[in-house]
Wavefront OBJ file of the C-alpha trace (Angstrom):
o trace
v 105.346 128.015 85.067
v 103.300 127.689 81.681
v 100.034 129.047 81.997
v 96.685 126.471 81.061
v 93.744 128.258 80.464
v 90.412 127.496 81.236
v 88.813 128.225 77.828
v 85.253 127.850 79.391
v 84.198 124.797 81.327
v 82.518 121.893 79.560
v 81.782 118.613 80.944
v 83.683 115.529 79.816
v 81.141 113.699 78.566
v 80.101 116.495 75.602
v 83.499 115.813 74.551
v 82.686 112.041 74.054
v 79.567 112.878 72.321
v 81.690 115.230 70.081
v 84.318 112.883 68.920
v 81.485 110.167 68.204
v 79.336 112.785 66.226
v 82.544 113.119 64.238
v 83.780 109.499 64.173
v 80.080 109.173 62.495
v 81.108 111.185 59.364
v 84.512 109.672 59.042
v 84.547 106.296 59.978
v 81.502 104.064 58.432
v 82.757 101.082 61.005
v 82.068 103.135 64.033
v 78.745 101.717 65.488
v 77.524 102.799 69.028
v 75.163 101.134 71.310
v 73.640 102.493 74.560
v 72.204 101.106 77.901
v 69.097 103.279 78.085
v 71.226 106.574 78.674
v 71.409 108.198 75.504
v 71.138 112.300 76.378
v 73.727 111.106 79.464
v 76.201 109.991 77.103
v 75.684 112.572 74.446
v 74.637 110.178 72.119
v 72.033 112.298 70.738
v 73.865 113.706 67.179
v 75.039 109.955 66.313
v 71.532 108.638 66.807
v 69.586 111.115 64.812
v 72.574 111.054 62.014
v 72.941 107.434 61.423
v 70.340 105.224 63.065
v 71.352 102.578 61.379
v 74.388 102.392 63.250
v 73.382 103.135 66.877
v 71.754 100.449 68.562
v 69.102 100.783 71.948
v 69.844 97.877 73.941
v 67.757 99.400 76.902
v 68.637 98.690 80.473
v 70.434 95.528 79.733
v 74.463 96.005 80.092
v 75.543 92.780 79.783
v 73.743 91.980 76.355
v 75.263 95.020 75.306
v 78.598 93.986 75.949
v 77.705 90.874 73.895
v 76.258 92.215 71.083
v 79.837 94.858 70.635
v 81.601 91.713 70.999
v 79.543 90.147 68.018
v 79.709 93.066 66.106
v 83.238 93.004 65.625
v 83.433 90.054 63.959
v 82.022 91.654 60.770
v 84.655 94.770 61.382
v 82.978 96.966 63.015
v 84.107 99.422 65.790
v 81.613 99.281 68.440
v 81.752 102.011 71.095
v 79.432 101.119 74.294
v 77.870 103.557 76.278
v 76.656 103.582 79.938
v 77.831 104.936 83.333
v 80.910 103.916 85.099
v 79.387 101.898 87.093
v 77.583 99.816 85.053
v 80.333 99.860 82.219
v 82.273 97.825 84.395
v 81.499 96.104 88.074
v 77.732 94.954 86.347
v 79.276 93.082 83.372
v 82.689 92.013 84.405
v 82.094 88.588 83.233
v 80.910 89.631 80.024
v 83.712 92.116 79.602
v 86.805 89.669 80.566
v 85.321 86.681 78.416
v 83.926 87.910 75.461
v 85.869 91.329 75.172
v 89.207 91.044 76.654
v 90.089 87.386 76.730
v 88.901 87.062 72.965
v 90.643 90.066 72.242
v 87.675 91.800 70.662
v 87.935 95.269 69.257
v 85.260 96.744 71.595
v 85.547 100.335 72.922
v 83.638 100.561 76.775
v 82.928 104.416 77.207
v 82.035 104.968 80.632
v 80.688 108.339 82.037
v 79.746 109.610 85.341
v 83.157 107.707 86.681
v 84.165 108.786 90.322
v 82.663 111.096 93.009
v 81.897 114.161 90.950
v 78.992 111.314 90.134
v 77.588 113.415 92.758
v 74.302 113.118 94.155
v 73.053 109.562 93.128
v 75.294 108.542 95.753
v 77.624 105.307 96.882
v 76.116 102.980 94.716
v 76.747 104.954 91.797
v 80.121 106.428 92.118
v 82.529 103.190 91.116
v 85.883 104.355 92.599
v 87.353 100.840 91.837
v 86.982 100.664 87.874
v 90.570 101.690 86.719
v 91.698 98.186 88.687
v 88.892 96.219 87.503
v 89.636 97.424 83.775
v 93.587 97.127 84.307
v 93.979 93.880 85.724
v 92.613 92.508 82.317
v 95.087 91.476 79.809
v 94.970 93.679 76.757
v 92.944 95.814 78.198
v 94.008 99.946 77.209
v 92.477 102.291 79.995
v 92.282 105.989 79.315
v 90.972 108.476 81.876
v 90.854 112.143 80.352
v 91.087 115.343 82.108
v 88.743 117.711 79.938
v 86.260 118.049 77.147
v 89.122 118.563 74.480
v 90.921 115.454 75.495
v 88.253 113.315 75.734
v 87.211 113.960 72.176
v 90.603 113.566 70.823
v 90.866 110.139 73.047
v 87.349 109.121 71.553
v 88.807 109.608 67.833
v 92.047 107.948 68.902
v 90.463 104.879 70.372
v 88.606 104.369 66.821
v 92.198 103.867 65.322
v 93.732 101.414 67.840
v 92.938 97.469 67.230
v 91.697 96.220 70.990
v 89.630 96.598 73.748
v 89.375 99.912 75.209
v 88.064 101.336 78.650
v 87.522 105.370 78.053
v 86.416 107.133 81.606
v 85.259 110.348 81.608
v 82.794 112.373 84.007
v 79.472 114.351 84.559
v 80.391 117.245 85.878
v 81.513 120.526 84.357
v 85.343 121.309 84.474
v 87.718 123.365 83.399
v 88.577 122.533 79.890
v 92.162 123.957 79.443
v 94.152 121.073 77.005
v 94.490 122.626 73.718
v 92.139 121.481 70.838
v 94.410 120.797 68.307
v 96.665 118.413 70.282
v 96.917 114.880 69.161
v 96.018 112.353 71.597
v 98.624 109.443 71.795
v 97.732 106.332 73.628
v 100.283 105.601 76.088
v 102.117 108.628 76.040
v 101.888 111.305 78.981
v 102.223 115.149 78.563
v 104.505 117.628 80.676
v 102.332 120.427 81.725
v 104.804 122.058 83.888
v 108.392 121.433 84.420
v 109.519 121.501 87.820
v 112.549 120.349 90.137
v 111.421 119.326 93.328
v 108.471 116.927 93.173
v 106.743 115.443 90.365
v 102.870 115.568 90.407
v 101.354 112.791 88.074
v 97.636 113.269 87.776
v 94.492 112.013 85.651
v 90.982 112.711 85.008
v 89.567 115.455 86.777
v 92.656 115.832 89.476
v 94.869 117.473 86.417
v 93.453 121.029 86.883
v 93.520 120.598 90.492
v 97.024 119.650 90.339
v 97.980 122.736 88.030
v 96.236 124.946 90.278
v 98.462 123.342 93.361
v 101.634 123.245 91.479
v 100.862 127.501 91.301
v 100.053 127.663 95.407
v 103.418 125.545 95.679
v 105.330 127.690 93.407
v 104.638 130.625 95.996
v 105.576 128.592 98.647
v 109.273 128.074 97.323
v 108.623 124.243 96.007
v 108.930 123.834 92.652
v 106.315 121.324 91.049
v 106.705 119.506 87.477
v 102.917 118.213 86.492
v 102.604 115.361 84.229
v 98.834 114.371 82.708
v 99.084 110.685 82.754
v 95.856 110.085 80.442
v 96.390 106.464 80.040
v 97.061 104.285 82.987
v 97.489 101.653 80.647
v 99.818 100.974 79.124
v 101.817 103.342 81.819
v 104.195 105.879 80.627
v 107.107 104.530 82.746
v 110.057 106.373 80.820
v 108.428 110.029 81.385
v 107.731 108.800 85.021
v 111.438 107.795 85.544
v 112.673 110.768 83.686
v 111.017 113.131 85.930
v 111.461 111.155 89.210
v 115.321 111.240 88.121
v 115.368 115.289 88.629
v 112.867 115.524 91.491
v 113.466 112.473 93.707
v 109.529 111.998 95.146
v 105.911 111.754 93.503
v 102.434 112.484 94.526
v 100.011 110.733 92.669
v 96.385 112.316 92.060
v 93.399 110.320 91.077
v 89.472 110.569 91.369
v 89.675 106.788 92.688
v 90.373 104.285 95.357
v 93.778 104.393 96.478
v 93.692 100.785 95.869
v 94.282 99.559 92.299
v 94.182 102.954 90.668
v 96.988 104.798 89.312
v 98.878 105.590 92.109
v 99.656 101.753 92.365
v 100.509 101.314 89.211
v 103.168 104.219 89.647
v 104.308 102.660 92.691
v 105.186 99.557 90.702
v 107.333 101.414 88.518
v 109.142 102.868 91.066
v 109.711 99.758 93.239
v 111.025 97.825 89.878
v 113.247 100.887 88.850
v 114.037 103.884 91.431
v 112.574 103.516 94.733
v 111.442 106.702 95.719
v 108.661 108.620 98.379
v 105.560 108.719 96.930
v 102.308 110.347 98.163
v 98.903 109.229 97.259
v 95.685 111.759 96.859
v 92.813 108.850 96.268
v 89.943 107.591 98.236
v 91.343 106.169 101.104
v 89.522 102.422 100.540
v 86.062 103.888 100.904
v 82.718 104.316 99.410
v 81.229 107.717 98.665
v 78.278 109.417 99.891
v 75.463 111.688 97.773
v 76.577 115.407 97.719
v 77.668 117.556 95.652
v 80.785 116.854 93.430
v 82.470 119.936 95.094
v 81.688 118.894 98.533
v 82.947 115.657 97.892
v 85.826 116.052 96.736
v 86.789 118.356 99.960
v 85.655 115.559 102.306
v 87.618 112.946 100.460
v 90.344 115.230 99.975
v 90.736 115.351 96.394
v 91.430 119.037 95.447
v 94.593 121.145 94.536
v 94.624 121.529 98.652
v 95.305 117.763 99.073
v 97.531 117.586 96.891
v 99.603 120.574 98.172
v 99.512 118.847 101.745
v 100.608 115.521 100.065
v 103.469 117.429 98.432
v 104.733 119.105 101.591
v 104.727 115.657 102.999
v 106.681 114.095 100.617
v 109.414 116.492 99.895
v 110.609 115.843 103.597
v 110.559 111.876 103.025
v 113.344 112.933 99.953
l 1 2 3 4 5 6 7 8 9 10 11 12 13 14 15 16 17 18 19 20 21 22 23 24 25 26 27 28 29 30 31 32 33 34 35 36 37 38 39 40 41 42 43 44 45 46 47 48 49 50 51 52 53 54 55 56 57 58 59 60 61 62 63 64 65 66 67 68 69 70 71 72 73 74 75 76 77 78 79 80 81 82 83 84 85 86 87 88 89 90 91 92 93 94 95 96 97 98 99 100 101 102 103 104 105 106 107 108 109 110 111 112 113 114 115 116 117 118 119 120 121 122 123 124 125 126 127 128 129 130 131 132 133 134 135 136 137 138 139 140 141 142 143 144 145 146 147 148 149 150 151 152 153 154 155 156 157 158 159 160 161 162 163 164 165 166 167 168 169 170 171 172 173 174 175 176 177 178 179 180 181 182 183 184 185 186 187 188 189 190 191 192 193 194 195 196 197 198 199 200 201 202 203 204 205 206 207 208 209 210 211 212 213 214 215 216 217 218 219 220 221 222 223 224 225 226 227 228 229 230 231 232 233 234 235 236 237 238 239 240 241 242 243 244 245 246 247 248 249 250 251 252 253 254 255 256 257 258 259 260 261 262 263 264 265 266 267 268 269 270 271 272 273 274 275 276 277 278 279 280 281 282 283 284 285 286 287 288 289 290 291 292 293 294 295 296 297 298 299 300 301 302 303 304 305 306 307 308 309 310 311 312 313 314 315 316 317
């Protein structure tokens, strides 16, 4: 098993901030819009160094999306930033009409996604945003796993023409992906090769999948671990290649079981190679207030839950 080492835990939103700092220096067309959350989205350096390309919109997220869509007409590449809940649910109509339908080159960057937003509770812990965004024609949907990958994704989407939803988080999490690894939109990353089961994970659950794979190895189960950072377009070839070897799949995501990565993978299996699949996801419920660790344990979004899902799915082969 290839060992991925935590080189120092960091929050993924800081990876976004680092990416924006670099883009500010390298791409004069990149502009940033924020809905009164400069510190939370780590826009501080971009604002300081490029005040003429930074727009503080205030608590007016719908206006922010509309302004961003307009800026693309002049050749700018707008990156909008606020919490995932406000980046999607609050402004869905504006995204659908002004960005997706119009195929505008807007990068919708969403922090504080999922349960790990923590103590702010269910009203802020959006668990349906991946589903909302992946259903929009032409929308690229990315969910990164650590600081390094979030920075790399931020840089990559600036060069990608078309609307993008980039999802990341609030808490400090292990930083284990290589800092120099190129981010390829739509290309899965093989983290660990195995023969008995395929674990397909996204976001914060990727590290948990690696821990689970070690525990499974001790139990005599060889787990293949794949990091699916791009949920749309999905790397169907990578999924089917792994499935041909392992014959069963577990998907793991910090999202509602409805509408997320798991359902996208299930569609691939149904259309190509039906096989047993188990889901590690929030089971059709809202979250609640608590620490990220407490919530991930209660809602069964950790390495132990992945191990248990694997043990169930291998029995179904």
